[in-house]
C-alpha positions in Angstrom: -194.5 -114.8 -67.9 -191.4 -116.3 -66.9 -189.5 -116.6 -70.9 -186.9 -119.6 -71.7 -183.3 -118.4 -71.0 -181.4 -117.8 -73.8 -179.0 -120.5 -75.0 -177.4 -119.2 -77.9 -173.6 -118.9 -76.6 -173.8 -121.7 -74.3 -171.8 -125.0 -75.4 -173.5 -126.9 -78.3 -175.5 -124.0 -79.1 -175.2 -120.9 -81.8 -176.8 -117.7 -81.7 -179.8 -117.4 -84.5 -180.9 -114.3 -86.7 -184.8 -114.6 -87.3 -186.1 -112.7 -90.4 -189.6 -112.8 -91.7 -190.3 -113.7 -95.1 -193.5 -111.6 -95.9 -192.7 -110.8 -99.5 -192.4 -106.8 -99.0 -189.4 -104.8 -100.5 -188.2 -104.0 -97.1 -188.1 -108.1 -95.9 -185.5 -108.4 -98.4 -183.7 -106.0 -96.8 -183.7 -107.7 -93.5 -182.9 -111.1 -95.4 -179.9 -109.2 -96.7 -178.6 -107.8 -93.4 -179.2 -111.0 -91.4 -177.5 -113.2 -93.8 -174.5 -111.0 -93.8 -174.1 -110.7 -89.9 -174.9 -114.2 -89.8 -172.2 -115.2 -92.1 -169.9 -112.8 -90.2 -170.5 -113.9 -87.0 -171.0 -117.7 -87.5 -174.5 -117.6 -86.4 -177.5 -119.6 -88.0 -180.4 -117.8 -89.6 -183.8 -118.4 -89.6 -186.6 -117.3 -91.9 -190.1 -117.4 -90.9 -193.4 -117.5 -93.2 -196.4 -117.0 -91.6 -200.0 -118.0 -93.1 -202.9 -116.5 -91.8 -205.7 -118.6 -91.8 -208.9 -117.7 -94.0 -211.4 -115.7 -92.1 -215.0 -116.4 -92.4 -214.9 -119.7 -93.7 -214.7 -123.4 -92.3 -211.8 -125.3 -92.4 -213.6 -127.2 -94.9 -214.3 -126.8 -98.7 -213.6 -123.3 -99.7 -211.4 -122.5 -96.5 -208.7 -125.4 -97.4 -208.4 -124.2 -100.7 -207.4 -120.2 -99.6 -205.2 -121.9 -96.9 -203.5 -124.4 -99.4 -202.8 -121.3 -101.4 -201.6 -119.5 -98.7 -199.1 -122.0 -97.9 -197.8 -122.5 -101.4 -197.2 -118.0 -101.3 -195.4 -118.8 -98.0 -193.3 -121.5 -99.3 -192.4 -119.4 -102.2 -191.3 -116.5 -100.2 -189.4 -118.8 -98.0 -187.6 -119.9 -100.7 -187.0 -116.7 -102.4 -185.8 -115.6 -99.0 -183.5 -118.5 -98.7 -181.9 -118.0 -102.1 -181.3 -114.2 -101.2 -179.5 -115.1 -98.1 -177.4 -117.8 -100.0 -176.7 -114.6 -102.8 -175.9 -112.1 -100.2 -173.4 -114.4 -98.3 -173.7 -118.3 -98.8 -176.2 -118.9 -96.1 -178.5 -121.6 -96.0 -181.1 -120.3 -93.4 -183.9 -122.8 -91.8 -187.3 -122.4 -92.7 -189.9 -122.3 -90.7 -193.6 -122.0 -91.9 -196.6 -121.2 -88.9 -199.9 -120.7 -89.5 -201.7 -117.5 -87.4 -201.1 -113.9 -86.6 -197.7 -112.5 -87.3 -196.8 -111.1 -84.1 -198.0 -114.2 -82.7 -196.2 -116.7 -84.4 -193.0 -114.6 -84.4 -193.3 -115.0 -80.1 -194.0 -118.2 -80.2 -191.2 -119.2 -82.2 -188.9 -117.3 -80.4 -190.3 -118.8 -77.0 -189.8 -122.3 -78.9 -186.3 -121.8 -80.2 -183.9 -120.9 -77.1 -181.0 -119.9 -79.6 -182.8 -117.5 -81.6 -181.2 -113.9 -80.2 -182.0 -111.5 -82.5 -185.4 -110.3 -84.7 -184.2 -108.4 -87.7 -186.9 -106.3 -89.4 -186.6 -103.7 -91.9 -188.3 -100.4 -92.3 -190.3 -99.5 -94.9 -189.4 -96.7 -97.2 -192.7 -95.0 -98.5 -194.4 -91.9 -96.4 -197.1 -94.3 -94.5 -195.0 -95.4 -91.8 -191.9 -98.0 -91.2 -194.6 -100.9 -92.1 -196.9 -103.1 -90.1 -194.2 -105.6 -88.6 -191.9 -102.9 -87.3 -195.1 -100.7 -85.7 -196.4 -104.2 -84.4 -193.2 -105.7 -82.7 -190.9 -102.8 -82.1 -193.7 -100.1 -81.2 -196.4 -102.0 -78.7 -194.7 -104.6 -77.3 -190.8 -104.1 -77.6 -190.2 -102.9 -73.7 -191.3 -106.9 -73.1 -189.9 -108.6 -76.1 -187.8 -111.2 -75.3 -184.8 -110.6 -77.8 -183.5 -107.5 -79.2 -184.8 -105.8 -82.5 -182.8 -104.9 -85.4 -184.2 -102.5 -87.8 -182.9 -101.9 -90.7 -183.4 -98.9 -93.1 -185.3 -100.2 -95.6 -183.6 -97.9 -98.0 -180.2 -98.9 -97.7 -178.3 -100.4 -100.8 -176.9 -103.7 -100.8 -173.3 -102.1 -100.3 -174.2 -99.9 -97.6 -175.7 -103.1 -95.3 -172.7 -104.9 -96.4 -170.2 -102.3 -94.8 -172.6 -102.4 -91.7 -173.0 -106.2 -91.5 -170.1 -107.5 -92.6 
């Protein structure tokens, strides 16, 4: 598959850091890091909320209610991530909501937006592993992923992130 050329450093373009707002504690670490790096480098920031379609329901009736509730939850998560980015570094990120499976939604957005230059994820801090997004994105498909993946240790304090990210 031929991927679109990244244009983030061409005239009229600015690089973008992409972060996923999923409500996990590690998502907040990734937002904080991406906001600080965006502010430090003059880049833009995109926060993606992914809505999983209801399983086992037709899109009528009950399925519509489940979908609407999932969209409201994703909108709240996007708003919270944007507020965190503003508080961390004065960055007002672009907010994008997509429907589908997370890894596919992330890849589709990267393919559509040629300015997205980095995907920022954070590792979970519990003993069950690095978290589902890190496992899926950085594990299986990292050798063919179209942009660099930045993985922030989930146990870093704000001060540590600020010292690293700027």
